[in-house]
C-alpha positions as CSV (number, residue, x, y, z in Angstrom):
1,X,108.8,150.4,-162.1
2,X,106.9,153.8,-162.8
3,X,109.2,156.8,-163.4
4,X,108.9,159.3,-160.7
5,X,106.9,162.4,-161.0
6,X,107.1,165.6,-159.5
7,X,103.6,167.5,-159.4
8,X,103.6,171.1,-158.7
9,X,100.0,172.1,-157.1
10,X,98.1,175.5,-157.7
11,X,96.9,176.7,-153.8
12,X,94.2,178.4,-155.0
13,X,90.7,179.0,-152.6
14,X,89.9,176.1,-150.5
15,X,91.1,173.3,-153.7
16,X,94.1,172.9,-151.5
17,X,92.1,170.7,-149.3
18,X,91.3,168.5,-152.3
19,X,95.1,168.1,-152.6
20,X,95.8,167.2,-149.3
21,X,93.6,164.5,-149.4
22,X,94.8,163.5,-153.0
23,X,98.7,163.1,-151.2
24,X,97.1,161.2,-148.1
25,X,95.3,159.0,-150.2
26,X,98.5,158.4,-152.5
27,X,100.4,157.9,-149.6
28,X,98.0,155.2,-148.0
29,X,97.8,153.6,-151.4
30,X,101.8,153.2,-151.2
31,X,102.3,155.2,-154.3
32,X,105.7,156.7,-153.4
33,X,106.6,157.6,-157.2
34,X,105.3,161.0,-156.8
35,X,107.0,163.9,-155.2
36,X,104.7,166.9,-154.2
37,X,105.2,171.0,-154.1
38,X,102.8,173.4,-153.7
39,X,102.2,177.1,-154.4
40,X,99.8,178.7,-152.3
41,X,98.1,181.9,-153.6
42,X,97.1,183.0,-150.0
43,X,97.9,182.1,-146.4
44,X,95.2,179.7,-145.8
45,X,96.6,176.5,-145.9
46,X,100.3,177.4,-145.9
47,X,101.2,176.0,-142.5
48,X,99.2,172.8,-143.5
49,X,101.5,171.7,-146.5
50,X,104.5,172.8,-144.3
51,X,103.7,170.2,-142.0
52,X,102.4,167.7,-144.9
53,X,105.2,168.2,-147.7
54,X,108.2,170.4,-145.5
55,X,108.8,174.1,-145.5
56,X,110.8,173.7,-148.7
57,X,108.1,172.3,-150.9
58,X,105.7,175.6,-150.1
59,X,105.4,178.8,-151.9
60,X,103.3,181.5,-150.0
61,X,102.9,183.3,-153.2
62,X,101.4,186.5,-151.7
63,X,104.2,186.8,-149.5
64,X,107.2,185.9,-151.6
65,X,106.2,188.4,-154.4
66,X,106.7,191.3,-152.1
67,X,110.3,190.7,-152.2
68,X,110.7,191.2,-156.1
69,X,108.4,194.5,-156.2
70,X,111.0,196.8,-155.9
71,X,113.5,195.3,-158.3
72,X,115.1,198.0,-160.9
73,X,114.0,197.4,-164.4
74,X,111.0,194.7,-164.3
75,X,109.8,194.7,-167.6
76,X,113.5,193.9,-169.1
77,X,113.0,190.6,-167.0
78,X,109.7,189.7,-168.9
79,X,111.6,189.2,-172.2
80,X,110.9,185.1,-172.1
81,X,107.5,185.5,-170.3
82,X,104.9,183.4,-172.2
83,X,101.9,184.6,-173.9
84,X,101.1,188.4,-173.1
85,X,101.4,189.8,-169.3
86,X,98.8,192.4,-169.9
87,X,96.1,189.6,-170.8
88,X,96.8,187.5,-167.8
89,X,96.4,190.7,-165.6
90,X,92.5,191.2,-167.1
91,X,92.0,187.9,-166.2
92,X,91.9,188.6,-162.8
93,X,88.8,189.0,-161.2
94,X,89.4,191.6,-158.3
95,X,92.7,191.4,-156.7
96,X,94.9,194.6,-157.9
97,X,92.1,195.6,-160.3
98,X,91.3,198.5,-158.6
99,X,94.9,199.8,-158.5
100,X,96.7,202.0,-161.5
101,X,98.0,200.6,-164.3
102,X,102.0,200.7,-163.7
103,X,101.2,199.1,-160.0
104,X,99.3,196.1,-161.9
105,X,102.4,195.7,-163.9
106,X,104.6,195.7,-161.2
107,X,102.5,193.3,-159.1
108,X,102.2,191.0,-162.4
109,X,105.9,190.9,-162.7
110,X,107.1,190.3,-159.5
111,X,104.4,187.5,-159.2
112,X,106.1,185.8,-162.7
113,X,109.6,186.3,-160.9
114,X,108.5,184.6,-157.6
115,X,106.6,181.7,-159.4
116,X,109.8,181.4,-161.6
117,X,112.0,181.2,-159.0
118,X,110.3,178.8,-157.4
119,X,109.6,176.2,-160.3
120,X,113.5,176.4,-161.4
121,X,114.3,175.5,-158.0
122,X,111.8,172.3,-157.5
123,X,111.7,171.4,-161.2
124,X,108.6,169.8,-161.7
125,X,107.4,167.1,-164.1
126,X,103.9,168.5,-164.4
127,X,101.6,171.1,-162.7
128,X,98.1,170.4,-161.4
129,X,95.9,173.0,-160.8
130,X,92.7,173.2,-159.0
131,X,91.0,175.9,-161.2
132,X,92.4,179.1,-162.8
133,X,90.7,181.8,-161.4
134,X,93.0,185.2,-162.0
135,X,96.4,186.3,-162.6
136,X,98.2,184.0,-160.0
137,X,96.8,181.0,-162.0
138,X,98.0,182.6,-165.5
139,X,101.3,183.6,-164.2
140,X,101.4,179.7,-163.6
141,X,100.6,178.5,-166.7
142,X,102.6,181.2,-168.6
143,X,106.0,179.9,-166.6
144,X,105.1,176.3,-167.1
145,X,104.6,176.8,-171.0
146,X,108.1,178.8,-170.8
147,X,109.6,176.1,-169.1
148,X,108.2,173.2,-171.0
149,X,106.4,171.7,-168.2
150,X,103.1,170.0,-168.8
151,X,99.6,171.2,-167.5
152,X,96.9,169.2,-166.0
153,X,93.8,171.2,-165.7
154,X,90.4,169.2,-164.2
155,X,87.7,170.2,-166.6
156,X,84.0,169.0,-165.4
157,X,81.8,168.3,-168.6
158,X,78.6,169.5,-167.3
159,X,76.2,167.9,-168.6
160,X,78.2,164.3,-169.1
161,X,78.8,164.4,-165.1
162,X,82.7,163.4,-165.9
163,X,86.1,165.2,-165.8
164,X,89.1,165.1,-167.6
165,X,92.6,166.7,-167.6
166,X,92.6,169.7,-169.9
167,X,96.5,170.6,-171.4
168,X,96.0,174.2,-170.9
169,X,93.4,177.0,-169.7
170,X,90.8,176.8,-173.1
171,X,89.5,173.3,-171.6
172,X,91.1,171.7,-174.7
173,X,91.1,168.1,-175.3
174,X,93.6,166.5,-174.5
175,X,95.0,164.8,-177.9
176,X,96.2,161.2,-178.9
177,X,93.4,159.3,-176.9
178,X,91.8,156.3,-178.9
179,X,87.9,156.2,-178.7
180,X,86.5,152.4,-177.2
181,X,83.5,150.5,-178.1
182,X,82.6,151.2,-174.6
183,X,82.8,154.9,-174.8
184,X,80.8,154.7,-178.2
185,X,78.2,153.0,-176.4
186,X,78.2,155.3,-173.6
187,X,77.6,158.3,-175.3
188,X,74.6,157.0,-177.2
189,X,73.1,156.0,-174.1
190,X,73.6,159.4,-172.5
191,X,72.3,161.1,-175.5
192,X,69.3,159.4,-175.3
193,X,68.9,160.1,-171.3
194,X,69.5,163.8,-172.1
195,X,66.7,164.0,-174.7
196,X,64.6,162.5,-172.3
197,X,64.7,165.0,-169.6
198,X,66.8,162.5,-167.2
199,X,70.4,164.6,-167.2
200,X,70.8,168.5,-165.9
201,X,73.0,171.3,-166.8
202,X,75.7,170.1,-163.9
203,X,75.6,166.5,-163.2
204,X,77.6,164.2,-160.4
205,X,79.0,161.0,-161.9
206,X,76.5,158.4,-161.1
207,X,79.5,156.4,-159.0
208,X,79.5,158.9,-156.5
209,X,75.6,159.1,-155.9
210,X,75.3,156.4,-154.3
211,X,78.3,155.8,-152.3
212,X,79.0,156.0,-148.6
213,X,79.0,159.5,-147.1
214,X,82.8,159.5,-145.8
215,X,84.4,162.9,-146.0
216,X,88.4,163.0,-146.0
217,X,88.6,165.3,-142.8
218,X,89.5,168.8,-143.0
219,X,89.6,171.9,-140.9
220,X,86.4,173.5,-140.4
221,X,86.6,177.5,-139.7
222,X,84.0,179.3,-137.6
223,X,82.2,182.3,-139.1
224,X,84.3,184.8,-136.9
225,X,87.4,183.0,-137.3
226,X,86.8,183.7,-141.2
227,X,86.3,187.0,-140.8
228,X,89.1,187.6,-138.7
229,X,91.2,185.6,-140.8
230,X,90.2,188.1,-144.1
231,X,91.2,191.2,-142.0
232,X,94.8,189.3,-141.3
233,X,95.3,188.5,-144.5
234,X,94.5,192.0,-145.5
235,X,97.5,193.0,-143.1
236,X,100.0,190.3,-144.8
237,X,98.6,190.6,-148.3
238,X,98.6,194.3,-149.5
239,X,96.5,192.9,-152.7
240,X,93.8,192.2,-150.8
241,X,93.1,195.6,-149.7
242,X,90.5,196.3,-152.2
243,X,87.1,197.0,-151.9
244,X,86.2,194.5,-154.6
245,X,87.8,192.0,-152.4
246,X,85.8,192.7,-149.3
247,X,82.9,192.8,-151.2
248,X,83.1,189.9,-152.2
249,X,84.5,188.0,-149.0
250,X,81.1,189.5,-147.5
251,X,78.9,187.9,-150.1
252,X,80.3,184.6,-149.9
253,X,80.4,184.6,-145.8
254,X,77.5,186.1,-145.8
255,X,75.1,184.5,-148.5
256,X,71.8,185.9,-146.6
257,X,72.8,189.5,-147.0
258,X,73.9,188.9,-150.8
259,X,70.7,187.0,-151.8
260,X,68.5,190.2,-149.9
261,X,70.5,192.7,-152.0
262,X,70.0,190.5,-155.1
263,X,65.7,190.3,-154.5
264,X,65.9,194.3,-154.4
265,X,67.7,194.8,-157.3
266,X,65.2,192.3,-159.2
267,X,62.4,194.0,-157.9
268,X,63.7,197.3,-159.2
269,X,64.8,196.0,-162.6
270,X,61.1,194.5,-163.1
271,X,60.4,196.5,-165.5
272,X,62.9,196.9,-168.0
273,X,62.0,193.2,-169.4
274,X,60.7,192.6,-173.0
275,X,59.9,188.9,-172.7
276,X,58.3,187.6,-169.1
277,X,57.1,183.9,-170.4
278,X,57.8,181.7,-173.1
279,X,54.6,182.6,-175.2
280,X,56.3,185.9,-175.7
281,X,59.5,184.9,-177.5
282,X,59.5,186.3,-181.4
283,X,58.7,183.9,-184.3
284,X,62.8,183.8,-185.0
285,X,65.1,184.5,-182.8
286,X,69.0,184.0,-181.9
287,X,69.8,183.2,-177.8
288,X,72.5,184.5,-176.0
289,X,72.3,183.8,-171.7
290,X,74.7,186.1,-170.2
291,X,77.7,184.4,-168.4
292,X,78.4,185.1,-164.6
293,X,81.1,187.9,-164.0
294,X,83.4,188.4,-163.0
295,X,84.2,184.6,-163.6
296,X,87.0,182.3,-164.3
297,X,84.8,181.0,-167.5
298,X,85.3,184.1,-169.2
299,X,87.9,186.1,-167.8
300,X,90.4,183.1,-168.1
301,X,90.2,181.7,-171.5
302,X,88.4,185.0,-173.0
303,X,89.2,188.3,-171.4
304,X,88.4,190.5,-174.5
305,X,84.8,189.9,-173.8
306,X,84.6,190.5,-169.9
307,X,82.8,193.4,-171.2
308,X,80.0,191.3,-172.6
309,X,78.6,194.2,-174.4
310,X,81.5,193.5,-176.7
311,X,79.7,189.8,-177.7
312,X,76.4,191.2,-177.8
313,X,77.0,194.0,-180.3
314,X,79.2,191.2,-182.4
315,X,76.1,189.1,-182.1
316,X,73.7,191.0,-183.2
317,X,75.5,192.8,-186.2
318,X,76.2,189.1,-187.8
319,X,72.3,188.1,-187.5
320,X,70.1,187.7,-190.6
321,X,68.0,191.2,-190.3
322,X,64.8,189.0,-189.5
323,X,66.2,187.9,-186.6
324,X,66.0,189.2,-183.2
325,X,68.5,188.3,-180.2
326,X,67.2,187.4,-177.0
327,X,69.6,188.1,-174.3
328,X,68.9,187.1,-170.2
329,X,70.7,188.2,-167.4
330,X,72.4,185.7,-165.4
331,X,70.3,185.0,-162.3
332,X,73.4,185.4,-159.8
333,X,74.5,188.7,-161.3
334,X,71.3,190.4,-160.3
335,X,72.6,193.5,-158.5
336,X,76.5,192.9,-159.7
337,X,76.7,194.5,-163.2
338,X,76.3,198.3,-163.2
339,X,72.9,199.9,-162.9
340,X,72.9,201.0,-166.6
341,X,73.6,197.9,-168.3
342,X,70.5,196.2,-168.7
343,X,68.5,199.4,-169.1
344,X,70.5,200.4,-172.2
345,X,69.5,197.4,-173.9
346,X,65.9,199.2,-174.6
347,X,68.1,201.9,-177.0
348,X,69.7,199.0,-178.8
349,X,68.2,197.3,-182.2
350,X,67.4,194.2,-182.3
351,X,67.6,193.4,-178.5
352,X,64.9,191.8,-176.6
353,X,65.6,191.5,-172.7
354,X,64.1,188.1,-171.2
355,X,63.3,188.1,-167.6
356,X,66.2,186.9,-165.6
357,X,64.7,183.6,-164.1
358,X,63.0,182.0,-167.2
359,X,63.9,178.6,-168.0
360,X,66.9,178.8,-170.1
361,X,66.3,175.2,-171.3
362,X,62.9,176.0,-173.1
363,X,64.5,179.2,-174.3
364,X,67.2,177.1,-176.2
365,X,64.4,174.8,-177.2
366,X,62.7,177.4,-179.5
367,X,65.8,179.7,-180.2
368,X,67.4,178.5,-184.0
369,X,70.7,179.5,-182.8
370,X,72.4,180.0,-179.5
371,X,75.6,182.0,-178.8
372,X,77.9,182.3,-175.8
373,X,81.6,183.2,-175.1
374,X,82.2,180.1,-173.3
375,X,78.9,179.3,-171.5
376,X,77.3,175.5,-171.4
377,X,74.2,176.8,-173.0
378,X,75.7,176.3,-176.2
379,X,76.7,173.1,-175.3
380,X,73.2,172.0,-174.5
381,X,72.1,173.6,-178.0
382,X,74.5,171.0,-179.3
383,X,73.2,168.0,-177.7
384,X,69.7,168.9,-178.8
385,X,71.1,169.0,-182.3
386,X,71.0,173.1,-182.6
387,X,73.1,175.3,-184.0
388,X,75.3,177.0,-181.6
389,X,78.6,179.1,-182.0
390,X,81.2,180.2,-179.1
391,X,83.3,183.1,-179.0
392,X,85.8,182.1,-176.8
393,X,87.2,178.5,-176.1
394,X,85.8,175.6,-174.1
395,X,86.1,171.7,-174.3
396,X,83.2,171.7,-176.8
397,X,84.0,174.7,-178.9
398,X,85.8,172.7,-181.4
399,X,82.6,170.8,-182.0
400,X,81.1,173.8,-183.7
401,X,84.1,174.4,-185.7
402,X,86.2,176.4,-183.3
403,X,86.2,179.6,-181.2
404,X,84.5,182.4,-183.9
405,X,86.2,185.5,-184.5
406,X,84.4,188.9,-184.8
407,X,84.9,189.3,-188.2
408,X,84.0,185.6,-189.0
409,X,81.2,186.0,-187.2
410,X,78.1,186.6,-190.4
411,X,79.5,183.9,-192.1
412,X,79.8,181.4,-189.3
413,X,76.2,182.3,-188.2
414,X,74.8,181.3,-192.1
415,X,76.7,178.0,-192.2
416,X,75.8,177.2,-188.5
417,X,72.2,178.0,-189.4
418,X,72.1,175.8,-193.0
419,X,74.1,173.0,-191.2
420,X,72.8,171.7,-187.9
421,X,74.6,168.9,-186.1
422,X,73.4,165.4,-186.6
423,X,73.1,162.7,-184.3
424,X,76.1,161.0,-185.6
425,X,78.4,164.1,-185.1
426,X,77.1,164.8,-181.8
427,X,77.5,161.1,-180.6
428,X,81.4,161.1,-182.0
429,X,81.6,164.3,-179.9
430,X,80.5,162.8,-176.6
431,X,82.4,159.5,-177.1
432,X,85.3,161.2,-177.4
433,X,84.4,163.0,-173.9
434,X,84.0,159.9,-172.2
435,X,87.2,158.4,-173.7
436,X,89.2,160.9,-171.7
437,X,87.1,161.6,-168.6
438,X,86.6,160.1,-165.6
439,X,83.9,159.6,-162.7
440,X,85.1,162.5,-160.4
441,X,84.7,166.2,-159.7
442,X,87.1,168.7,-158.5
443,X,85.4,171.0,-156.4
444,X,85.7,173.8,-153.6
445,X,84.8,172.2,-150.4
446,X,83.7,175.3,-148.5
447,X,82.2,177.2,-151.5
448,X,78.6,175.3,-150.1
449,X,76.9,177.1,-153.6
450,X,78.8,174.5,-155.5
451,X,77.1,171.1,-156.4
452,X,80.6,169.7,-156.0
453,X,81.1,170.8,-152.6
454,X,79.1,167.9,-151.1
455,X,81.4,165.6,-152.9
456,X,84.9,166.8,-153.5
457,X,86.5,165.3,-150.5
458,X,84.0,162.0,-150.2
459,X,86.7,159.2,-149.9
460,X,85.3,157.5,-153.1
461,X,85.9,160.7,-155.2
462,X,89.2,161.2,-153.9
463,X,89.7,157.5,-154.8
464,X,88.8,158.2,-158.3
465,X,90.7,161.2,-158.6
466,X,93.8,159.7,-157.9
467,X,93.2,157.1,-160.2
468,X,92.3,159.1,-163.1
469,X,95.3,161.4,-162.1
470,X,97.6,158.3,-162.1
471,X,96.1,157.0,-165.9
472,X,96.9,160.5,-166.9
473,X,100.6,160.4,-165.6
474,X,101.2,157.0,-167.1
475,X,99.7,158.0,-170.6
476,X,102.2,157.2,-173.2
477,X,100.9,158.1,-177.1
478,X,101.0,155.2,-179.5
479,X,103.4,155.1,-181.9
480,X,102.2,156.4,-185.1
481,X,101.9,153.7,-188.3
482,X,103.7,154.3,-191.5
483,X,100.4,155.0,-193.3
484,X,99.6,157.6,-190.5
485,X,102.6,159.2,-190.9
486,X,102.0,159.4,-194.7
């Protein structure tokens, strides 16, 4: 008999729609060994989950945390806070970032107390996230660590197509999983396909490509109702009363206007690029493709580098003097960063700015070394046998020797250039990933620009999601032998 589990879900964005399908699939499969609860950051799906799980199993966070805002001595209540509350505040992309500092701390403390009381009341055995993209997710993570509750964070492996459950927000690979011969053979096959150009930067598992197009039903909301919902939530949720939140809502709901704005900004910036074609790349160079910002891939694991100029300066100061640093803007960030950001590169020695729409894979092919904070350009370089380093953490970072501190960067650059990864090392790393992952995706169903939106609620995908979750819940680390212990 399987032990009873209690999974607390993180209801962020439209990810709860995945969880609704997951719960309904588990029930249809006759699995009554899991009890479910959810913390809904906003009010989008509160009523749906109250009907599905019962009112006591649902916390409406933005509404409940208001009960804690006026408590006296809020800072005194943070003595057991796991991690750093100020770091968690910086992980937030939009909410509260326009408020004065003391109001940011008060809001973060209130959120912490609300989450902690709910989790102490519900007593989950695991916390399953959709995606950590801000302070709500980091607060749940901090409380989980404080209370000793294991975390399951779905991480898509990009080029490798599959998804695994990380025990933290840094996409750390879960320990103790044996690597099978099948995973080894799969890794060797993948590397051959990757190097022959048969894979892309974001892949869908082959098991999902040709399955019946059967989508788990979910509520579809028209444009006018979505706009109305934004203003209604702004009335109910004070943290939404920020210009950046409203701007993001407009961009996501009116993509044509966002694309037009970016096109105009790209036209304005056309004169500032140093490199406009592959044949103009320098003889010897390092490559740093900037990451989208604000974005969970930096805000959550490495908030120190939200200002990517910190990363760029650290890298150029660590390079050999005969090597230039080629920087390329993320295409989706055209018009997002402050106007003088790209222009400032013209006065920074050692930097060449590549046109935003140059093919990144071709630049990687010619680069001597590739850098990122947490971006998958470094994974792509690694798979090509190129030296690569990250300043933050992701699931592939440990294959490069771990995240690189700023002070250690010059020495790490020398080591990486002198010792590019061998095929044996690369295959071993890929096999380890295949040994922990499964053929499913965790996506935001309403984010139509995401390659996962089409598949996230597919019934086959939900089945694989459930099976891999079940495997993770039932996993028991093998007992070490005497020789292993000694």
